[in-house]
TILOTOR-166554 format. One record per atom (N, C-alpha, C): residue number from 1; residue in one letter; chain; x negated, y, z negated. Coordinates in pm, 1 decimal, decimal comma. Layout:
REM residues N
NODE   pos   code   unit          u          v          w
NODE   NUM      A      A          X          Y          Z
...
END
This chain:
REM residues 145
NODE   pos   code   unit          u          v          w
NODE     1      M      A       40,2    -1320,0    -1309,7
NODE     1      M      A       77,1    -1204,8    -1393,6
NODE     1      M      A      -51,1    -1104,3    -1404,8
NODE     2      K      A        8,0     -974,3    -1379,0
NODE     2      K      A     -103,4     -858,9    -1387,1
NODE     2      K      A      -81,5     -776,1    -1506,6
NODE     3      I      A     -164,4     -752,8    -1585,2
NODE     3      I      A     -128,7     -662,4    -1708,0
NODE     3      I      A     -186,1     -533,2    -1705,5
NODE     4      A      A     -136,6     -422,2    -1727,1
NODE     4      A      A     -224,9     -285,5    -1745,1
NODE     4      A      A     -214,3     -280,1    -1908,1
NODE     5      I      A     -341,0     -249,2    -1948,2
NODE     5      I      A     -383,0     -225,7    -2102,3
NODE     5      I      A     -428,4      -94,5    -2131,4
NODE     6      S      A     -407,9      -35,9    -2240,8
NODE     6      S      A     -471,0       95,4    -2291,4
NODE     6      S      A     -449,9      109,7    -2435,4
NODE     7      S      A     -507,4      200,6    -2481,7
NODE     7      S      A     -488,5      235,6    -2641,6
NODE     7      S      A     -530,3      403,7    -2650,5
NODE     8      D      A     -520,7      449,0    -2766,0
NODE     8      D      A     -590,8      556,0    -2801,2
NODE     8      D      A     -720,7      528,0    -2888,0
NODE     9      H      A     -775,5      598,1    -2953,5
NODE     9      H      A     -908,2      585,5    -3024,9
NODE     9      H      A     -874,8      480,9    -3156,6
NODE    10      G      A     -750,1      493,6    -3213,8
NODE    10      G      A     -703,9      396,2    -3314,4
NODE    10      G      A     -685,8      265,0    -3290,7
NODE    11      G      A     -675,1      242,6    -3159,1
NODE    11      G      A     -639,2      115,5    -3108,4
NODE    11      G      A     -740,0       36,2    -3017,2
NODE    12      N      A     -870,5      115,2    -3004,2
NODE    12      N      A     -982,3       46,8    -2932,0
NODE    12      N      A    -1016,3      -82,5    -2968,6
NODE    13      N      A    -1053,7     -118,4    -3101,6
NODE    13      N      A    -1078,1     -237,6    -3135,8
NODE    13      N      A     -989,6     -349,3    -3136,2
NODE    14      L      A     -856,5     -323,9    -3151,2
NODE    14      L      A     -759,1     -443,7    -3106,8
NODE    14      L      A     -765,6     -466,8    -2953,9
NODE    15      R      A     -760,1     -334,0    -2864,7
NODE    15      R      A     -749,5     -334,6    -2746,9
NODE    15      R      A     -857,1     -430,8    -2672,6
NODE    16      R      A     -991,4     -431,3    -2715,0
NODE    16      R      A    -1088,8     -501,9    -2678,5
NODE    16      R      A    -1073,8     -651,6    -2725,5
NODE    17      E      A    -1005,1     -679,5    -2826,9
NODE    17      E      A     -957,3     -821,8    -2884,7
NODE    17      E      A     -868,4     -876,0    -2788,0
NODE    18      I      A     -786,8     -810,3    -2745,8
NODE    18      I      A     -672,2     -850,4    -2656,9
NODE    18      I      A     -718,4     -888,5    -2509,6
NODE    19      M      A     -808,9     -765,9    -2477,3
NODE    19      M      A     -876,5     -803,0    -2347,1
NODE    19      M      A     -944,4     -952,3    -2334,3
NODE    20      Q      A    -1026,6     -975,1    -2456,1
NODE    20      Q      A    -1092,3    -1080,9    -2474,2
NODE    20      Q      A     -979,1    -1217,9    -2456,9
NODE    21      L      A     -886,3    -1196,9    -2517,7
NODE    21      L      A     -774,6    -1306,0    -2505,8
NODE    21      L      A     -726,6    -1294,9    -2380,8
NODE    22      L      A     -694,3    -1190,0    -2293,5
NODE    22      L      A     -658,6    -1211,5    -2154,1
NODE    22      L      A     -739,0    -1265,3    -2069,7
NODE    23      D      A     -872,7    -1257,0    -2096,6
NODE    23      D      A     -993,0    -1344,0    -2027,0
NODE    23      D      A     -988,7    -1498,3    -2054,7
NODE    24      E      A     -973,2    -1505,4    -2191,3
NODE    24      E      A     -955,6    -1673,2    -2231,3
NODE    24      E      A     -827,0    -1723,5    -2151,7
NODE    25      L      A     -717,2    -1660,0    -2142,7
NODE    25      L      A     -594,9    -1692,5    -2068,1
NODE    25      L      A     -596,8    -1700,2    -1905,1
NODE    26      T      A     -726,1    -1635,6    -1867,7
NODE    26      T      A     -723,1    -1608,4    -1729,9
NODE    26      T      A     -607,7    -1530,8    -1658,0
NODE    27      I      A     -568,7    -1421,1    -1740,3
NODE    27      I      A     -467,5    -1340,4    -1690,4
NODE    27      I      A     -539,1    -1208,8    -1653,9
NODE    28      S      A     -493,7    -1173,6    -1530,6
NODE    28      S      A     -553,9    -1059,9    -1476,4
NODE    28      S      A     -505,8     -920,5    -1530,6
NODE    29      Y      A     -608,6     -834,7    -1552,8
NODE    29      Y      A     -568,8     -693,7    -1625,4
NODE    29      Y      A     -643,8     -600,6    -1587,8
NODE    30      E      A     -610,1     -477,6    -1610,5
NODE    30      E      A     -688,6     -350,0    -1584,4
NODE    30      E      A     -666,9     -271,7    -1715,4
NODE    31      D      A     -793,6     -222,9    -1732,8
NODE    31      D      A     -832,5     -124,0    -1867,6
NODE    31      D      A     -817,8      -18,4    -1832,9
NODE    32      F      A     -724,6       72,3    -1900,7
NODE    32      F      A     -681,7      226,8    -1858,6
NODE    32      F      A     -768,2      299,6    -1962,6
NODE    33      G      A     -833,7      243,1    -2056,0
NODE    33      G      A     -907,6      308,7    -2171,6
NODE    33      G      A     -842,5      327,5    -2304,1
NODE    34      P      A     -926,6      434,6    -2373,5
NODE    34      P      A    -1039,9      498,4    -2327,9
NODE    34      P      A    -1153,9      445,3    -2341,8
NODE    35      K      A    -1255,1      507,2    -2279,3
NODE    35      K      A    -1392,5      426,5    -2278,4
NODE    35      K      A    -1492,4      503,2    -2425,1
NODE    36      T      A    -1420,7      578,8    -2481,6
NODE    36      T      A    -1478,5      625,3    -2602,7
NODE    36      T      A    -1415,3      600,2    -2727,7
NODE    37      D      A    -1487,0      618,3    -2835,6
NODE    37      D      A    -1411,4      583,6    -2962,3
NODE    37      D      A    -1386,6      724,4    -3011,6
NODE    38      E      A    -1416,1      835,7    -2946,6
NODE    38      E      A    -1373,8      973,3    -3010,6
NODE    38      E      A    -1244,3      987,6    -2987,2
NODE    39      S      A    -1176,7     1072,9    -3081,9
NODE    39      S      A    -1011,2     1091,3    -3085,0
NODE    39      S      A     -985,3     1131,5    -2954,8
NODE    40      V      A     -871,5     1062,7    -2904,5
NODE    40      V      A     -778,9     1127,5    -2790,7
NODE    40      V      A     -637,1     1120,3    -2843,5
NODE    41      D      A     -543,6     1158,0    -2720,0
NODE    41      D      A     -419,5     1176,5    -2754,1
NODE    41      D      A     -329,8     1047,1    -2684,6
NODE    42      Y      A     -270,4      984,4    -2783,5
NODE    42      Y      A     -187,4      866,7    -2694,9
NODE    42      Y      A     -107,6      883,1    -2593,2
NODE    43      P      A      -38,1      980,4    -2591,1
NODE    43      P      A       53,1     1005,3    -2466,9
NODE    43      P      A      -54,7     1007,6    -2334,4
NODE    44      D      A     -149,1     1034,4    -2328,3
NODE    44      D      A     -235,1     1046,0    -2232,7
NODE    44      D      A     -282,4      898,6    -2175,5
NODE    45      Y      A     -273,0      817,2    -2270,0
NODE    45      Y      A     -316,7      666,1    -2255,6
NODE    45      Y      A     -178,8      569,3    -2236,0
NODE    46      A      A      -76,4      608,6    -2270,2
NODE    46      A      A       62,5      551,1    -2242,8
NODE    46      A      A      101,4      597,2    -2087,8
NODE    47      R      A       71,5      712,9    -2058,6
NODE    47      R      A      131,4      755,1    -1905,3
NODE    47      R      A       80,9      645,7    -1806,7
NODE    48      P      A      -60,2      638,7    -1793,8
NODE    48      P      A      -82,2      526,0    -1673,8
NODE    48      P      A      -30,7      394,7    -1674,2
NODE    49      V      A       -8,6      344,6    -1816,2
NODE    49      V      A       37,2      208,1    -1825,4
NODE    49      V      A      186,7      211,9    -1775,1
NODE    50      A      A      246,9      311,1    -1846,6
NODE    50      A      A      405,9      322,0    -1826,5
NODE    50      A      A      419,7      348,4    -1663,8
NODE    51      E      A      349,6      431,9    -1615,6
NODE    51      E      A      395,6      478,5    -1471,9
NODE    51      E      A      343,7      348,8    -1369,9
NODE    52      K      A      249,6      290,8    -1410,1
NODE    52      K      A      199,6      173,7    -1318,9
NODE    52      K      A      301,7       45,5    -1329,7
NODE    53      V      A      336,9       23,2    -1455,5
NODE    53      V      A      464,5      -93,4    -1472,4
NODE    53      V      A      581,6      -45,1    -1426,4
NODE    54      A      A      620,0       82,5    -1443,4
NODE    54      A      A      747,9      122,5    -1388,9
NODE    54      A      A      770,9      133,4    -1236,3
NODE    55      A      A      638,2      140,3    -1170,9
NODE    55      A      A      618,2      134,6    -1018,0
NODE    55      A      A      609,1       10,1     -980,5
NODE    56      G      A      586,6      -94,0    -1037,1
NODE    56      G      A      596,7     -249,6    -1018,1
NODE    56      G      A      430,4     -284,2     -973,5
NODE    57      E      A      354,3     -177,3     -982,0
NODE    57      E      A      203,6     -208,6    -1006,7
NODE    57      E      A      132,0     -328,6    -1078,8
NODE    58      F      A      228,3     -339,9    -1195,3
NODE    58      F      A      155,7     -430,2    -1279,5
NODE    58      F      A      307,0     -496,6    -1343,8
NODE    59      D      A      269,1     -651,9    -1381,7
NODE    59      D      A      395,4     -680,9    -1427,4
NODE    59      D      A      439,1     -654,1    -1556,7
NODE    60      R      A      339,3     -618,1    -1638,8
NODE    60      R      A      388,2     -565,2    -1805,5
NODE    60      R      A      264,2     -499,0    -1840,3
NODE    61      G      A      278,2     -431,1    -1947,6
NODE    61      G      A      172,8     -350,4    -2008,1
NODE    61      G      A      169,8     -372,5    -2146,6
NODE    62      I      A       26,7     -345,5    -2217,4
NODE    62      I      A       17,3     -345,7    -2344,5
NODE    62      I      A      -49,2     -213,7    -2402,7
NODE    63      L      A       15,7     -161,4    -2508,7
NODE    63      L      A      -37,3      -45,8    -2567,3
NODE    63      L      A      -60,6      -64,8    -2714,7
NODE    64      I      A     -183,8        4,1    -2745,9
NODE    64      I      A     -229,4       15,2    -2897,0
NODE    64      I      A     -257,1      144,7    -2937,8
NODE    65      C      A     -214,7      197,4    -3068,7
NODE    65      C      A     -258,2      292,8    -3122,1
NODE    65      C      A     -264,3      255,6    -3257,9
NODE    66      G      A     -282,0      344,7    -3358,3
NODE    66      G      A     -309,4      315,3    -3490,7
NODE    66      G      A     -212,4      231,4    -3567,2
NODE    67      T      A      -61,4      299,1    -3525,9
NODE    67      T      A       35,4      232,6    -3565,1
NODE    67      T      A      113,8      167,2    -3465,7
NODE    68      G      A      119,5      203,7    -3359,0
NODE    68      G      A      191,1      169,4    -3244,5
NODE    68      G      A      327,5      253,6    -3204,7
NODE    69      I      A      370,4      336,1    -3307,5
NODE    69      I      A      485,4      422,5    -3304,6
NODE    69      I      A      460,5      530,2    -3188,0
NODE    70      G      A      366,4      608,3    -3203,2
NODE    70      G      A      340,4      706,3    -3114,3
NODE    70      G      A      338,4      677,2    -2959,0
NODE    71      I      A      248,7      584,5    -2954,0
NODE    71      I      A      207,8      517,0    -2789,9
NODE    71      I      A      343,5      446,9    -2739,5
NODE    72      S      A      415,9      378,1    -2838,9
NODE    72      S      A      555,0      343,7    -2793,8
NODE    72      S      A      680,4      424,3    -2773,9
NODE    73      I      A      666,2      551,2    -2832,2
NODE    73      I      A      744,1      642,4    -2809,8
NODE    73      I      A      736,7      713,9    -2671,4
NODE    74      A      A      597,2      718,2    -2645,1
NODE    74      A      A      536,7      780,4    -2538,2
NODE    74      A      A      578,9      706,3    -2433,5
NODE    75      A      A      560,3      578,5    -2428,2
NODE    75      A      A      576,8      497,4    -2316,5
NODE    75      A      A      735,1      480,1    -2277,8
NODE    76      N      A      829,3      498,3    -2379,6
NODE    76      N      A      958,9      484,2    -2368,5
NODE    76      N      A     1012,0      612,0    -2303,6
NODE    77      K      A      949,2      715,5    -2278,7
NODE    77      K      A      983,1      845,6    -2193,0
NODE    77      K      A      999,4      820,1    -2057,1
NODE    78      F      A      954,2      699,4    -2009,7
NODE    78      F      A      938,3      661,4    -1856,2
NODE    78      F      A     1029,8      581,5    -1820,9
NODE    79      K      A     1113,8      622,8    -1711,9
NODE    79      K      A     1224,7      553,0    -1671,8
NODE    79      K      A     1193,1      381,5    -1619,4
NODE    80      G      A     1256,1      305,8    -1643,4
NODE    80      G      A     1225,0      160,0    -1625,6
NODE    80      G      A     1136,1      101,9    -1758,3
NODE    81      I      A     1081,3      162,7    -1824,5
NODE    81      I      A     1000,6      127,9    -1933,4
NODE    81      I      A     1077,2       60,9    -2053,9
NODE    82      R      A     1058,3      -58,7    -2102,0
NODE    82      R      A     1133,5     -100,2    -2230,3
NODE    82      R      A     1021,6     -156,5    -2317,2
NODE    83      C      A      966,4      -53,6    -2361,9
NODE    83      C      A      832,3      -86,1    -2459,1
NODE    83      C      A      879,9     -132,1    -2607,8
NODE    84      A      A      836,7     -241,7    -2648,3
NODE    84      A      A      875,3     -274,2    -2789,8
NODE    84      A      A      744,6     -272,7    -2881,6
NODE    85      L      A      788,0     -227,8    -2979,4
NODE    85      L      A      676,3     -205,3    -3104,3
NODE    85      L      A      701,7     -343,1    -3176,8
NODE    86      V      A      583,2     -412,8    -3187,6
NODE    86      V      A      599,7     -524,6    -3238,3
NODE    86      V      A      498,2     -564,9    -3335,8
NODE    87      H      A      497,9     -639,7    -3456,6
NODE    87      H      A      418,4     -663,7    -3543,9
NODE    87      H      A      448,9     -818,1    -3616,3
NODE    88      D      A      518,3     -876,3    -3532,4
NODE    88      D      A      545,3    -1015,6    -3564,2
NODE    88      D      A      589,4    -1114,6    -3456,8
NODE    89      V      A      555,5    -1251,4    -3462,4
NODE    89      V      A      591,7    -1324,5    -3375,1
NODE    89      V      A      732,3    -1347,3    -3317,6
NODE    90      F      A      793,4    -1365,2    -3424,1
NODE    90      F      A      962,0    -1337,9    -3386,8
NODE    90      F      A      999,3    -1257,0    -3302,2
NODE    91      S      A      981,0    -1148,8    -3332,9
NODE    91      S      A     1009,3     -999,9    -3253,5
NODE    91      S      A      934,9    -1000,3    -3120,6
NODE    92      A      A      822,1    -1066,7    -3117,2
NODE    92      A      A      775,0    -1080,8    -2988,8
NODE    92      A      A      844,3    -1147,6    -2882,7
NODE    93      K      A      888,1    -1279,6    -2916,9
NODE    93      K      A      967,8    -1368,0    -2862,2
NODE    93      K      A     1105,1    -1303,4    -2829,5
NODE    94      A      A     1179,7    -1243,0    -2942,6
NODE    94      A      A     1302,0    -1190,2    -2935,3
NODE    94      A      A     1293,9    -1086,9    -2828,8
NODE    95      T      A     1206,5     -993,4    -2798,8
NODE    95      T      A     1212,2     -877,9    -2724,6
NODE    95      T      A     1191,0     -910,1    -2573,1
NODE    96      R      A     1116,1    -1039,4    -2550,8
NODE    96      R      A     1109,8    -1093,7    -2424,0
NODE    96      R      A     1255,0    -1166,2    -2389,6
NODE    97      C      A     1300,3    -1253,6    -2453,4
NODE    97      C      A     1409,6    -1317,2    -2452,6
NODE    97      C      A     1538,2    -1227,2    -2427,7
NODE    98      H      A     1550,9    -1138,4    -2519,7
NODE    98      H      A     1679,0    -1061,4    -2513,0
NODE    98      H      A     1661,9     -916,2    -2435,0
NODE    99      N      A     1548,0     -854,0    -2448,9
NODE    99      N      A     1534,2     -720,0    -2408,1
NODE    99      N      A     1468,7     -715,7    -2275,6
NODE   100      D      A     1410,2     -816,7    -2234,5
NODE   100      D      A     1320,3     -825,1    -2115,3
NODE   100      D      A     1239,7     -695,3    -2128,5
NODE   101      S      A     1162,9     -668,3    -2229,3
NODE   101      S      A     1063,0     -580,1    -2251,5
NODE   101      S      A      941,2     -590,6    -2167,9
NODE   102      N      A      891,9     -487,7    -2106,0
NODE   102      N      A      785,9     -482,3    -1995,6
NODE   102      N      A      665,8     -405,0    -2047,2
NODE   103      V      A      652,4     -367,3    -2169,6
NODE   103      V      A      541,7     -311,7    -2240,6
NODE   103      V      A      539,2     -349,2    -2383,3
NODE   104      L      A      438,4     -393,1    -2423,4
NODE   104      L      A      427,6     -430,9    -2561,7
NODE   104      L      A      340,7     -317,4    -2643,4
NODE   105      A      A      400,7     -275,1    -2757,4
NODE   105      A      A      299,3     -182,7    -2834,8
NODE   105      A      A      270,9     -259,6    -2942,5
NODE   106      M      A      141,6     -227,0    -3027,1
NODE   106      M      A      115,3     -282,0    -3142,0
NODE   106      M      A       38,0     -176,0    -3211,6
NODE   107      G      A        8,8     -172,7    -3348,6
NODE   107      G      A      -60,4      -73,0    -3407,9
NODE   107      G      A     -178,4     -167,3    -3489,2
NODE   108      E      A     -305,7     -113,7    -3449,0
NODE   108      E      A     -428,9     -203,7    -3502,1
NODE   108      E      A     -446,4     -165,3    -3644,5
NODE   109      R      A     -393,9      -68,8    -3722,5
NODE   109      R      A     -400,3      -33,5    -3862,1
NODE   109      R      A     -277,8     -111,2    -3941,4
NODE   110      V      A     -178,8     -154,1    -3861,7
NODE   110      V      A     -102,4     -251,5    -3901,9
NODE   110      V      A     -127,2     -386,1    -3944,3
NODE   111      I      A     -176,5     -472,9    -3828,9
NODE   111      I      A     -194,4     -605,5    -3812,8
NODE   111      I      A     -344,8     -617,1    -3790,1
NODE   112      G      A     -391,7     -751,2    -3818,3
NODE   112      G      A     -509,9     -790,6    -3773,0
NODE   112      G      A     -538,3     -853,1    -3641,4
NODE   113      P      A     -628,4     -898,1    -3598,0
NODE   113      P      A     -655,7     -944,4    -3466,0
NODE   113      P      A     -593,3    -1057,4    -3445,0
NODE   114      G      A     -606,6    -1170,6    -3543,5
NODE   114      G      A     -534,8    -1289,5    -3517,7
NODE   114      G      A     -393,2    -1297,4    -3505,4
NODE   115      L      A     -323,7    -1218,1    -3585,7
NODE   115      L      A     -195,9    -1202,3    -3546,9
NODE   115      L      A     -163,6    -1137,0    -3427,8
NODE   116      A      A     -231,3    -1035,5    -3388,3
NODE   116      A      A     -210,9     -983,1    -3270,4
NODE   116      A      A     -219,8    -1064,1    -3126,7
NODE   117      R      A     -333,0    -1142,7    -3151,4
NODE   117      R      A     -343,9    -1250,5    -3042,2
NODE   117      R      A     -208,6    -1331,4    -3018,2
NODE   118      E      A     -194,2    -1387,8    -3150,2
NODE   118      E      A      -62,9    -1462,1    -3138,9
NODE   118      E      A       50,3    -1385,0    -3083,4
NODE   119      I      A       80,6    -1261,9    -3134,2
NODE   119      I      A      168,8    -1180,6    -3078,0
NODE   119      I      A      182,2    -1174,0    -2917,5
NODE   120      V      A       68,2    -1137,9    -2873,6
NODE   120      V      A       39,2    -1102,8    -2714,2
NODE   120      V      A       70,6    -1232,6    -2655,7
NODE   121      Q      A       -6,0    -1352,0    -2695,0
NODE   121      Q      A       58,8    -1488,7    -2641,4
NODE   121      Q      A      176,8    -1521,6    -2617,3
NODE   122      T      A      222,0    -1497,3    -2740,8
NODE   122      T      A      379,0    -1535,3    -2734,4
NODE   122      T      A      476,9    -1440,3    -2621,1
NODE   123      W      A      442,9    -1335,1    -2645,2
NODE   123      W      A      518,8    -1220,9    -2570,8
NODE   123      W      A      497,7    -1237,2    -2412,7
NODE   124      L      A      367,9    -1301,0    -2359,0
NODE   124      L      A      328,9    -1302,2    -2221,9
NODE   124      L      A      392,4    -1450,9    -2185,1
NODE   125      E      A      415,2    -1534,5    -2276,3
NODE   125      E      A      440,4    -1688,4    -2245,5
NODE   125      E      A      617,3    -1692,5    -2259,8
NODE   126      T      A      680,7    -1588,9    -2299,3
NODE   126      T      A      826,4    -1606,3    -2307,0
NODE   126      T      A      892,1    -1534,1    -2194,6
NODE   127      D      A      989,1    -1610,0    -2136,9
NODE   127      D      A     1085,7    -1557,3    -2047,7
NODE   127      D      A     1199,6    -1471,5    -2074,3
NODE   128      F      A     1236,6    -1395,4    -2010,0
NODE   128      F      A     1383,4    -1325,1    -2026,0
NODE   128      F      A     1511,8    -1422,3    -2005,1
NODE   129      E      A     1581,0    -1445,7    -2089,8
NODE   129      E      A     1700,1    -1546,2    -2097,3
NODE   129      E      A     1805,5    -1513,6    -1983,3
NODE   130      G      A     1810,3    -1373,4    -1948,9
NODE   130      G      A     1917,6    -1344,1    -1866,4
NODE   130      G      A     2056,7    -1347,6    -1950,5
NODE   131      G      A     2183,1    -1405,6    -1855,6
NODE   131      G      A     2282,7    -1426,2    -1890,3
NODE   131      G      A     2356,6    -1296,4    -1970,8
NODE   132      R      A     2408,9    -1302,5    -2081,3
NODE   132      R      A     2468,5    -1211,1    -2151,4
NODE   132      R      A     2377,6    -1072,3    -2176,9
NODE   133      H      A     2249,4    -1100,9    -2186,1
NODE   133      H      A     2135,4    -1001,3    -2203,9
NODE   133      H      A     2142,7     -900,5    -2101,3
NODE   134      T      A     2177,3     -969,0    -1978,4
NODE   134      T      A     2130,8     -867,5    -1853,3
NODE   134      T      A     2230,1     -759,8    -1855,8
NODE   135      R      A     2365,0     -795,2    -1901,9
NODE   135      R      A     2448,3     -665,4    -1884,4
NODE   135      R      A     2414,6     -564,1    -2004,9
NODE   136      R      A     2344,4     -598,5    -2088,9
NODE   136      R      A     2292,5     -520,6    -2186,8
NODE   136      R      A     2165,9     -438,7    -2136,9
NODE   137      I      A     2085,6     -500,6    -2062,1
NODE   137      I      A     1974,8     -448,2    -2002,8
NODE   137      I      A     1999,7     -348,3    -1902,4
NODE   138      E      A     2129,2     -364,3    -1821,6
NODE   138      E      A     2189,7     -281,6    -1712,7
NODE   138      E      A     2217,3     -164,5    -1792,1
NODE   139      K      A     2294,5     -182,8    -1928,9
NODE   139      K      A     2360,0      -57,0    -1984,2
NODE   139      K      A     2226,9       33,6    -2053,5
NODE   140      I      A     2122,0      -31,7    -2067,6
NODE   140      I      A     1999,1       44,9    -2112,6
NODE   140      I      A     1964,5      137,4    -1974,1
NODE   141      T      A     1955,6       77,9    -1881,2
NODE   141      T      A     1918,3      141,5    -1744,9
NODE   141      T      A     2001,7      248,7    -1719,5
NODE   142      E      A     2134,7      241,7    -1727,9
NODE   142      E      A     2252,0      334,5    -1708,5
NODE   142      E      A     2188,7      462,9    -1822,5
NODE   143      L      A     2161,0      431,7    -1925,1
NODE   143      L      A     2121,1      540,3    -2036,2
NODE   143      L      A     2020,0      626,9    -1980,0
NODE   144      E      A     1930,1      576,2    -1892,8
NODE   144      E      A     1812,3      667,6    -1850,3
NODE   144      E      A     1887,4      750,0    -1720,9
NODE   145      G      A     1994,6      751,5    -1698,6
NODE   145      G      A     2042,4      848,5    -1613,2
NODE   145      G      A     2017,0      821,5    -1446,5
END
């Protein structure tokens, strides 16, 4: 599995924590920044992750901003992206099982690093169930035009 990861300035600390987790799990990833703690615009950091996941260059993406809201909205503007904003373990599992989410968004100002690590690990280890959920994903794809 290969992960694309990025954040805005409000998610830098949590992004670093998640990269450490990915290292521990020996999961390959590429960090798309930012390289500074100065204020940046979250759409600029959602874009490379969403584009590369949509193009199939990465299996999944992880995005983090202060709340996770803005960066998830930006990511979901890209065709083929199913970005889920998650702040609990149950939703992390459900969004993989039922929605086949390919990008995970979280908010650093909403959850702490311990819970974030648990969410990410659950999300990475959970497979899409398929079955009745497949037709629902197909309907989402149809909505993209």
